[in-house]
Backbone as CSV, one residue per row, in Angstrom:
resi,resn,N_x,N_y,N_z,CA_x,CA_y,CA_z,C_x,C_y,C_z
1,MET,115.664,92.455,388.697,115.499,93.821,388.214,114.277,93.851,387.306
2,SER,113.397,94.782,387.518,112.168,94.846,386.734,112.404,95.499,385.380
3,ALA,111.555,95.123,384.444,111.636,95.720,383.109,111.115,97.153,383.174
4,VAL,111.625,97.992,382.332,111.268,99.400,382.314,110.426,99.682,381.082
5,THR,109.398,100.496,381.240,108.623,100.934,380.084,109.057,102.347,379.742
6,ASN,108.273,103.060,378.990,108.582,104.436,378.596,109.763,104.530,377.629
7,PHE,109.893,103.542,376.787,110.877,103.574,375.715,110.151,103.400,374.401
8,GLU,110.764,103.876,373.330,110.187,103.777,371.996,111.226,103.134,371.070
9,LEU,110.752,102.373,370.104,111.603,101.773,369.084,111.383,102.538,367.788
10,ILE,112.433,103.136,367.277,112.375,103.837,365.999,112.930,102.882,364.948
11,VAL,112.117,102.549,363.967,112.516,101.670,362.875,112.673,102.533,361.633
12,THR,113.840,102.473,361.024,114.116,103.264,359.830,114.646,102.333,358.750
13,ILE,114.074,102.423,357.555,114.503,101.590,356.429,114.958,102.516,355.311
14,VAL,116.246,102.414,354.971,116.838,103.324,353.995,117.684,102.550,352.987
15,PRO,118.021,103.173,351.852,118.917,102.515,350.897,120.268,102.196,351.540
16,LYS,120.873,101.110,351.085,122.154,100.666,351.634,123.191,101.790,351.577
17,GLY,123.936,101.939,352.677,124.987,102.938,352.763,124.577,104.214,353.466
18,LYS,123.303,104.356,353.792,122.803,105.585,354.385,122.704,105.537,355.910
19,ALA,122.588,104.360,356.488,122.284,104.221,357.910,123.360,104.794,358.831
20,SER,124.618,104.664,358.480,125.677,105.153,359.380,125.561,106.659,359.614
21,ARG,125.172,107.410,358.592,124.959,108.855,358.766,123.775,109.133,359.693
22,LEU,122.746,108.301,359.578,121.565,108.488,360.409,121.853,108.164,361.868
23,ILE,122.675,107.144,362.097,123.061,106.811,363.475,123.825,107.964,364.096
24,LYS,124.739,108.536,363.354,125.512,109.672,363.863,124.581,110.820,364.243
25,ALA,123.607,111.120,363.391,122.658,112.195,363.674,121.824,111.876,364.914
26,ALA,121.395,110.625,365.054,120.598,110.221,366.212,121.409,110.319,367.500
27,LYS,122.677,109.921,367.439,123.536,109.986,368.623,123.793,111.430,369.049
28,GLU,123.871,112.331,368.090,124.111,113.743,368.411,122.978,114.354,369.232
29,VAL,121.774,113.782,369.167,120.652,114.315,369.940,120.256,113.409,371.101
30,GLY,121.104,112.412,371.425,120.874,111.662,372.643,120.686,110.165,372.540
31,ALA,120.512,109.612,371.354,120.398,108.159,371.228,121.745,107.527,371.556
32,GLU,121.716,106.369,372.190,122.973,105.706,372.541,123.556,104.921,371.386
33,GLY,122.740,104.519,370.449,123.213,103.741,369.320,122.057,103.055,368.628
34,SER,122.358,102.255,367.644,121.347,101.557,366.858,121.889,100.209,366.432
35,THR,120.992,99.372,365.987,121.353,98.107,365.367,120.949,98.190,363.907
36,ILE,121.865,97.801,363.033,121.586,97.838,361.598,121.649,96.414,361.066
37,PHE,120.690,96.065,360.235,120.799,94.818,359.489,120.349,95.057,358.065
38,ASN,120.741,94.154,357.191,120.476,94.317,355.763,119.174,93.649,355.364
39,GLY,118.551,94.225,354.352,117.328,93.672,353.800,117.271,94.000,352.319
40,ARG,116.168,93.677,351.712,115.986,94.040,350.313,114.559,94.489,350.113
41,GLY,114.373,95.408,349.193,113.050,95.936,348.894,112.197,94.924,348.160
42,ALA,110.918,94.942,348.463,109.998,94.044,347.781,108.714,94.764,347.393
43,GLY,108.742,96.095,347.368,107.571,96.873,347.009,107.341,96.878,345.516
44,ILE,106.239,97.459,345.105,105.893,97.458,343.685,106.860,98.286,342.855
45,HIS,107.530,99.249,343.461,108.458,100.107,342.726,109.917,99.723,342.951
46,GLU,110.158,98.620,343.646,111.516,98.284,344.061,112.324,97.517,343.025
47,SER,111.689,96.710,342.232,112.420,95.814,341.346,112.855,96.523,340.059
48,LYS,114.116,96.317,339.689,114.653,96.823,338.433,115.185,95.636,337.653
49,LYS,115.274,95.782,336.358,115.781,94.681,335.541,117.070,95.096,334.843
50,MET,117.997,94.156,334.771,119.243,94.356,334.050,119.555,93.040,333.357
51,PHE,119.718,93.085,332.069,119.975,91.889,331.269,118.908,90.823,331.498
52,GLY,117.662,91.265,331.719,116.559,90.340,331.910,116.444,89.745,333.299
53,LEU,117.338,90.135,334.217,117.292,89.622,335.585,116.757,90.700,336.517
54,SER,115.921,90.287,337.458,115.417,91.237,338.450,116.510,91.542,339.462
55,ILE,116.664,92.810,339.766,117.633,93.247,340.774,116.839,93.915,341.884
56,GLU,116.939,93.372,343.084,116.229,93.927,344.226,117.161,94.903,344.953
57,PRO,116.732,96.142,345.135,117.573,97.113,345.827,117.842,96.697,347.273
58,GLU,119.090,96.860,347.696,119.459,96.529,349.065,119.066,97.659,350.001
59,LYS,118.661,97.296,351.191,118.219,98.245,352.207,119.000,98.017,353.491
60,GLU,119.015,99.039,354.324,119.508,98.902,355.692,118.332,99.201,356.610
61,ILE,118.128,98.320,357.564,117.073,98.504,358.547,117.755,98.882,359.851
62,MET,117.364,100.008,360.389,117.997,100.560,361.581,116.990,100.516,362.728
63,LEU,117.378,99.885,363.827,116.546,99.818,365.024,117.195,100.666,366.107
64,THR,116.455,101.630,366.619,116.979,102.540,367.628,115.988,102.606,368.783
65,VAL,116.399,102.168,369.964,115.553,102.243,371.150,115.967,103.469,371.940
66,VAL,114.987,104.333,372.230,115.274,105.576,372.955,114.226,105.805,374.035
67,PRO,114.603,106.520,375.097,113.592,106.937,376.069,112.560,107.820,375.371
68,ASP,111.318,107.712,375.805,110.262,108.450,375.115,110.437,109.965,375.180
69,ASN,111.169,110.462,376.164,111.334,111.919,376.276,112.282,112.514,375.233
70,ILE,113.031,111.679,374.485,113.886,112.219,373.415,113.471,111.706,372.035
71,ARG,112.382,110.948,371.989,111.936,110.358,370.721,111.762,111.390,369.623
72,LYS,111.091,112.485,369.904,110.819,113.485,368.866,112.107,114.063,368.290
73,GLU,113.084,114.349,369.147,114.349,114.905,368.679,115.114,113.899,367.815
74,VAL,115.093,112.631,368.229,115.809,111.598,367.473,115.128,111.374,366.125
75,VAL,113.806,111.280,366.133,113.071,111.097,364.872,113.352,112.256,363.924
76,GLU,113.326,113.463,364.432,113.569,114.635,363.574,114.987,114.623,363.015
77,ALA,115.971,114.234,363.842,117.359,114.168,363.360,117.502,113.120,362.254
78,ILE,116.864,111.963,362.436,116.913,110.902,361.421,116.199,111.361,360.153
79,ARG,115.023,111.953,360.321,114.246,112.419,359.163,115.029,113.457,358.359
80,LYS,115.662,114.394,359.070,116.395,115.472,358.394,117.652,114.936,357.697
81,GLU,118.463,114.163,358.423,119.718,113.654,357.846,119.452,112.702,356.687
82,GLY,118.405,111.893,356.807,118.088,110.935,355.755,117.223,111.495,354.646
83,GLU,116.843,112.771,354.783,115.953,113.406,353.803,114.744,112.518,353.534
84,LEU,114.163,111.991,354.609,113.094,111.014,354.481,111.774,111.593,353.990
85,ASP,111.684,112.901,353.889,110.482,113.497,353.306,110.555,113.509,351.785
86,GLN,111.695,113.103,351.225,111.865,112.991,349.775,111.362,111.618,349.315
87,SER,110.758,111.559,348.163,110.262,110.309,347.612,111.410,109.321,347.383
88,GLY,111.238,108.092,347.837,112.227,107.046,347.619,113.420,107.069,348.552
89,ALA,113.448,107.983,349.527,114.601,108.106,350.421,114.557,107.104,351.570
90,GLY,113.412,106.521,351.827,113.278,105.572,352.921,112.020,105.849,353.713
91,ILE,111.810,105.023,354.731,110.656,105.213,355.604,111.083,105.014,357.045
92,GLY,110.264,105.486,357.950,110.501,105.279,359.362,109.189,105.251,360.108
93,PHE,109.203,104.573,361.244,108.026,104.557,362.105,108.463,104.260,363.529
94,VAL,107.574,104.532,364.470,107.885,104.386,365.886,106.906,103.386,366.504
95,VAL,107.449,102.505,367.346,106.653,101.500,368.035,106.896,101.639,369.532
96,ASN,105.831,101.591,370.304,105.961,101.644,371.758,106.600,100.353,372.260
97,VAL,107.570,100.454,373.146,108.236,99.293,373.730,107.493,98.930,375.009
98,GLN,106.982,97.714,375.059,106.232,97.263,376.234,107.156,96.917,377.400
99,GLU,108.259,96.278,377.110,109.235,95.923,378.141,110.629,96.072,377.565
100,LEU,111.562,96.443,378.414,112.953,96.571,377.995,113.814,95.800,378.977
101,PHE,114.697,94.980,378.455,115.604,94.215,379.307,116.914,94.027,378.574
102,GLY,117.957,93.717,379.313,119.249,93.461,378.692,120.132,94.688,378.554
103,VAL,119.631,95.841,378.885,120.441,97.068,378.860,120.491,97.593,380.295
104,ASN,121.168,96.843,381.123,121.151,97.085,382.559,121.647,98.466,382.956
105,HIS,122.587,99.037,382.218,123.072,100.373,382.568,121.960,101.416,382.406
106,VAL,121.109,101.261,381.420,120.003,102.191,381.213,118.928,101.976,382.269
107,ILE,118.582,100.716,382.508,117.551,100.391,383.489,117.981,100.864,384.869
108,GLY,119.242,100.609,385.237,119.747,101.036,386.540,119.689,102.533,386.731
109,GLN,120.047,103.296,385.714,120.001,104.766,385.800,118.572,105.235,386.010
110,ARG,117.620,104.676,385.283,116.230,105.103,385.390,115.628,104.711,386.735
111,GLU,116.001,103.543,387.263,115.469,103.123,388.562,116.033,103.991,389.672
112,LYS,117.301,104.421,389.579,117.880,105.306,390.589,117.171,106.651,390.610
113,LYS,116.787,107.152,389.422,116.074,108.427,389.345,114.708,108.342,390.001
114,LYS,114.077,107.161,389.957,112.753,106.978,390.555,112.827,107.008,392.081
115,GLU,113.963,106.578,392.656,114.106,106.507,394.116,114.239,107.830,394.756
């Protein structure tokens, strides 16, 4: 089975506890789901001190792969639900996916449409 192009990866980095709401919003406009993993901030404004110890804010990194024809709707849903236009609310960006594999149900559906 050949790899399929025309997919986009939406990467969203938000404060811990926020990603589940963003996934729900993305799914409501057509995304099938996301992968979340934990990280910590390392920017110039990220570190806080308590009792003389640096505390790094925890982050959730959300990876969402979507067909390019729904990317704008998914990005807008994530941006709106996460209030990402507010300072300090998080960031997001989109990367073109060169090849997609391992999601055979998606690849099979798209190949059938091409026939």
